[in-house]
C-alpha positions as a printed Julia matrix, in Angstrom:
342×3 Matrix{Float64}:
 -35.64   30.2    13.62
 -33.37   33.27   13.68
 -30.1    32.4    11.67
 -26.6    33.68   12.47
 -25.19   36.83   11.08
 -22.83   35.77    8.4
 -21.09   38.85    7.98
 -19.83   38.97   11.7
 -19.22   35.38   12.32
 -17.78   33.74    9.28
 -14.05   33.16    8.4
 -12.93   31.21    5.02
  -9.32   30.38    4.44
  -8.35   29.5     0.9
  -5.37   27.14    1.05
  -2.57   27.13   -1.53
  -3.95   24.34   -3.61
  -7.19   26.06   -4.54
  -7.36   27.32   -8.16
  -7.79   30.9    -8.84
 -11.17   30.28  -10.49
 -12.21   27.9    -7.39
 -11.47   30.96   -5.07
 -13.33   33.48   -7.3
 -16.54   31.33   -7.58
 -16.55   30.87   -3.8
 -15.96   34.68   -2.88
 -18.66   35.67   -5.42
 -21.26   33.39   -4.03
 -20.41   34.26   -0.27
 -20.68   37.86   -1.07
 -23.93   37.26   -2.89
 -25.57   35.18   -0.15
 -24.28   37.02    2.84
 -25.22   40.43    1.32
 -21.65   41.5     2.05
 -19.93   42.73   -1.11
 -16.77   43.62    0.83
 -16.26   39.88    2.24
 -12.6    38.82    1.76
 -10.76   35.49    2.67
  -9.02   35.33    5.78
  -5.34   36.09    5.68
  -2.52   33.61    6.34
   1.16   33.44    5.81
   3.22   30.66    4.52
   6.57   30.6     6.4
   8.99   28.61    4.59
  12.39   27.06    5.88
  15.48   26.5     4.05
  15.17   22.73    4.58
  11.87   22.7     2.8
   9.6    22.73    5.87
   6.81   25.15    6.19
   4.58   26.68    8.92
   1.07   28.05    8.09
   0.17   30.9    10.33
  -3.29   32.47   10.29
  -2.98   36.3    10.47
  -6.62   37.29   11.37
  -8.32   36.74   14.78
 -10.32   33.73   14.88
 -11.64   33.49   18.29
 -15.24   32.53   18.63
 -15.59   32.56   14.8
 -17.01   29.86   12.41
 -13.92   29.07   10.46
 -13.84   27.18    7.05
 -10.4    25.82    5.75
 -10.74   25.13    1.93
  -7.91   23.06    0.78
  -7.79   20.25   -1.73
  -5.34   17.3    -0.85
  -3.99   16.18   -4.1
  -0.33   15.43   -4.55
   2.15   16.66   -3.52
   1.74   15.47   -0.06
   2.32   18.87    1.39
  -1.01   19.94    0.32
  -2.45   17.47    3.04
   0.01   18.98    5.55
  -1.14   22.51    4.77
  -4.83   21.42    5.46
  -3.88   20.03    8.6
  -1.84   22.95    9.93
  -4.36   25.44    9.0
  -7.14   23.49   10.85
  -5.08   23.09   13.82
  -3.99   26.58   13.84
  -7.77   27.71   13.67
  -8.7    25.02   16.35
  -6.06   25.96   18.88
  -6.77   29.72   18.51
 -10.22   29.23   20.19
 -12.48   29.27   16.83
 -16.12   28.18   17.83
 -16.32   25.9    14.98
 -13.66   24.74   12.44
 -14.72   22.85    9.15
 -12.45   21.14    6.72
 -13.78   22.02    3.2
 -11.96   19.48    0.84
 -12.69   20.06   -2.82
 -10.67   17.09   -3.79
  -9.72   14.52   -1.03
  -6.94   12.4    -2.05
  -5.65    9.27   -0.29
  -9.1     7.74   -0.52
  -8.37    4.98   -3.39
  -7.03    2.77   -0.61
 -10.16    2.15    1.24
  -9.69   -1.7     2.41
  -6.96   -4.21    3.17
  -7.12   -5.95   -0.12
  -3.53   -7.4     0.1
  -1.0    -8.22    3.05
   0.88   -5.55    5.09
  -0.76   -2.44    3.81
  -2.53    0.42    5.39
  -6.26    1.48    4.95
  -4.9     4.98    3.85
  -8.76    6.43    3.73
  -9.17    5.7     7.28
  -5.78    7.28    8.04
  -6.53   10.25    6.21
  -9.92   10.77    8.03
  -8.47   10.28   11.57
  -5.57   12.78   10.9
  -8.09   15.39    9.63
 -10.13   14.91   12.72
  -7.07   15.05   15.07
  -6.12   18.46   13.62
  -9.24   19.95   14.65
  -9.22   18.15   18.11
  -9.19   21.36   20.29
 -12.15   22.93   18.59
 -15.62   22.72   20.44
 -17.29   21.83   17.0
 -15.72   20.11   14.01
 -17.14   19.29   10.74
 -16.16   18.06    7.33
 -17.16   18.96    3.67
 -15.96   16.83    0.85
 -16.81   17.27   -2.94
 -17.78   13.89   -4.45
 -15.09   11.56   -2.47
 -13.79    8.52   -4.41
 -14.8     6.59   -1.39
 -18.37    7.96   -0.08
 -18.39    5.5     2.62
 -15.68    7.95    4.29
 -18.52    9.56    5.93
 -18.59    6.44    8.07
 -15.12    6.56    8.98
 -15.25   10.16   10.45
 -16.45   10.25   13.97
 -17.62   13.85   13.4
 -20.44   15.37   11.24
 -19.79   15.48    7.74
 -21.31   16.65    4.23
 -20.78   15.35    0.75
 -21.31   17.79   -2.23
 -21.82   16.7    -5.78
 -21.76   18.78   -8.92
 -24.72   16.93  -10.68
 -26.39   19.56  -11.88
 -23.4    21.63  -12.92
 -22.45   19.04  -15.27
 -26.08   18.47  -16.79
 -26.33   22.18  -17.44
 -22.94   22.3   -19.02
 -23.83   19.41  -21.35
 -27.26   20.89  -22.04
 -25.36   23.95  -23.37
 -22.91   21.81  -25.47
 -25.64   19.6   -27.03
 -27.98   22.63  -27.58
 -30.54   21.25  -25.24
 -30.79   17.93  -27.33
 -30.17   15.4   -24.39
 -32.76   12.63  -25.34
 -30.1    10.77  -27.14
 -27.72   10.98  -24.35
 -26.83    7.72  -22.36
 -24.94    8.12  -19.01
 -22.08    5.69  -18.88
 -20.03    4.48  -16.18
 -16.64    3.07  -17.11
 -16.79    0.23  -14.55
 -18.91   -1.23  -11.73
 -17.33    1.31   -9.26
 -18.76    4.28  -11.04
 -22.27    2.64  -11.87
 -23.9     4.67   -8.96
 -22.57    7.74  -10.48
 -24.11    6.93  -13.94
 -27.38    5.83  -12.47
 -27.57    8.98  -10.59
 -27.22   11.02  -13.78
 -29.55    8.63  -15.66
 -32.45    9.06  -13.03
 -31.94   12.68  -12.9
 -32.35   13.01  -16.77
 -34.86   10.19  -17.03
 -32.49    8.26  -19.47
 -31.17    4.83  -19.79
 -27.59    4.09  -18.73
 -24.69    1.85  -19.53
 -21.48    0.41  -17.78
 -18.33   -1.02  -18.76
 -17.05   -4.35  -17.83
 -13.6    -3.7   -16.82
 -11.19   -6.61  -16.02
  -7.49   -6.55  -14.8
  -4.89   -8.95  -16.33
  -1.84  -10.52  -14.19
   0.02   -7.45  -14.9
  -2.72   -5.37  -13.17
  -3.42   -3.7   -16.55
  -6.98   -2.77  -17.19
  -9.24   -3.35  -19.95
 -12.68   -2.76  -21.09
 -14.21   -6.11  -22.47
 -17.74   -4.98  -22.92
 -20.32   -2.19  -22.23
 -23.68   -3.15  -20.85
 -26.41   -1.21  -21.91
 -28.06    0.49  -24.88
 -25.29    2.46  -26.67
 -25.76    1.76  -30.38
 -26.54    5.22  -32.09
 -26.32    6.79  -28.85
 -24.33   10.05  -27.53
 -22.6     8.49  -24.43
 -21.38   10.62  -21.74
 -18.77    8.9   -19.43
 -19.27    9.94  -15.86
 -16.96    9.22  -12.93
 -15.29   10.76  -10.03
 -11.52   10.78  -10.79
  -9.43   10.74  -14.03
  -5.9    10.1   -13.48
  -3.78    8.59  -16.25
  -6.9     8.4   -18.46
  -6.39    4.55  -19.33
  -9.84    3.55  -18.22
 -11.64    6.48  -19.85
  -9.96    6.19  -23.26
 -10.51    2.37  -23.19
 -14.19    3.02  -22.7
 -14.44    5.49  -25.38
 -13.0     3.02  -27.71
 -15.19    0.4   -26.65
 -18.24    2.49  -26.93
 -17.34    3.49  -30.63
 -16.71   -0.13  -31.46
 -20.28   -0.9   -30.34
 -21.69    1.86  -32.68
 -21.99    4.63  -30.24
 -20.99    8.41  -31.1
 -17.55    9.79  -30.05
 -17.77   10.09  -26.27
 -17.86   13.08  -23.93
 -16.7    12.74  -20.35
 -17.86   14.46  -17.32
 -15.3    13.73  -14.42
 -15.31   15.58  -11.25
 -11.57   15.72  -10.23
  -9.19   16.01  -13.0
  -5.78   14.74  -11.96
  -4.65   14.49  -15.64
  -1.25   12.61  -14.67
   0.85   10.2   -16.31
   0.45   10.95  -19.97
  -3.37   11.58  -19.83
  -3.54   14.54  -22.16
  -1.5    12.59  -24.78
  -4.09    9.77  -24.49
  -7.08   12.15  -24.79
  -5.39   13.78  -28.0
  -4.67   10.35  -29.65
  -8.26    9.18  -28.94
  -9.56   12.47  -30.24
  -7.53   11.84  -33.5
  -8.92    8.43  -33.65
 -12.59    9.75  -33.65
 -13.56    7.81  -30.55
 -13.35   10.84  -28.14
 -15.06   14.26  -28.41
 -14.5    16.43  -25.21
 -14.05   15.96  -21.4
 -15.37   18.36  -18.8
 -13.66   18.44  -15.13
 -14.2    20.79  -12.24
 -11.65   23.12  -10.87
 -11.22   21.08   -7.66
  -7.52   20.49   -8.55
  -5.21   23.26   -9.45
  -3.21   22.94  -12.57
   0.03   24.81  -13.07
   0.13   24.59  -16.61
  -2.63   25.36  -19.26
  -4.97   22.57  -20.21
  -5.73   22.1   -23.9
  -9.32   23.6   -24.43
  -9.88   21.5   -27.51
  -9.49   18.25  -25.05
 -10.54   19.34  -21.8
 -13.26   22.07  -20.58
 -13.25   23.2   -16.78
 -16.63   23.97  -15.1
 -16.28   26.03  -11.87
 -17.68   24.53   -8.65
 -16.72   27.26   -6.47
 -20.4    28.61   -6.26
 -21.33   25.13   -5.08
 -18.94   25.12   -2.22
 -19.42   28.96   -1.42
 -23.16   28.16   -1.09
 -22.54   25.02    1.14
 -20.35   27.17    3.42
 -22.94   29.92    3.91
 -25.62   27.42    4.45
 -23.75   25.59    7.05
 -22.89   28.78    8.81
 -26.64   30.1     8.88
 -27.78   26.58    9.97
 -29.66   25.85    6.64
 -30.15   22.61    4.69
 -27.09   21.43    2.42
 -29.38   18.88    0.89
 -31.45   21.57   -0.72
 -28.82   22.71   -2.86
 -29.69   21.57   -6.45
 -28.34   18.36   -7.67
 -27.7    17.15   -4.25
 -30.09   14.48   -2.72
 -32.98   15.34   -4.89
 -32.07   13.26   -8.11
 -35.44   11.3    -8.03
 -37.68   14.35   -7.93
 -36.92   15.23  -11.75
């Protein structure tokens, strides 16, 4: 089947929350796969008003184009507004297809009504993204490892989920000099169990999971680790690290049970609320080695390299964009849905 000409049809807008490394990775991959070394991101202007409001204006013609808006939605909340404005601007300007590409989709942690008089914010976020693209003939969403994977069932438009599985495995293969036999993929709680088992199957290893409980003050504690960890090299896999309390608690419990100081592989590094201080203390205690995160979230201040390493995922997102544009399979990207093939 004849595929579309990427060079003439595709436009990619990189929103203000995209990190420089993310943009570079996407651009390099799109240029490589499209065969167009001169490909550049679509231009847009950020119009700011004195009262703090802003208006995003796309400067290039998008009529009859396949437009991809890449924008994480981590706090501050204006990042979400930028995504919606750029999506709507592209749709209203007669783009043939508009795709929201969300390297980190915030607002997904409240995915059910578990207390009185609250909103299911994950549903609300999905509805707002859909509505922003309402005037486009074709709408699509791509999200990198959402906290709530079932969000695909909330969207009423087509969607793809992207995973950095092989990116993390290759990074740790280099760190551990190819000696992965002693590794035990570990989930800090039941919510991350599926992530840990995905890596375990991919690497043909046993896995472990933390028994996390909350006290009456909503503070979390890791009571136990279920699985073979004594003498093992644990790598803690999860989707988000925010304040780092659960992660550090898991590191301590692992060492208490005879494991080696833990590594971490967590896709979205929010690193808020004294997280770096907690990691530094855990390293000094000898229970933590190093954390790897992706560049899905932009950090305005430098991250201590001795504590946290950043692995780029721009190439993954760039490949997904080009494959979608050409009508090729997203699932054939390494590490996506083929975890049982190795």
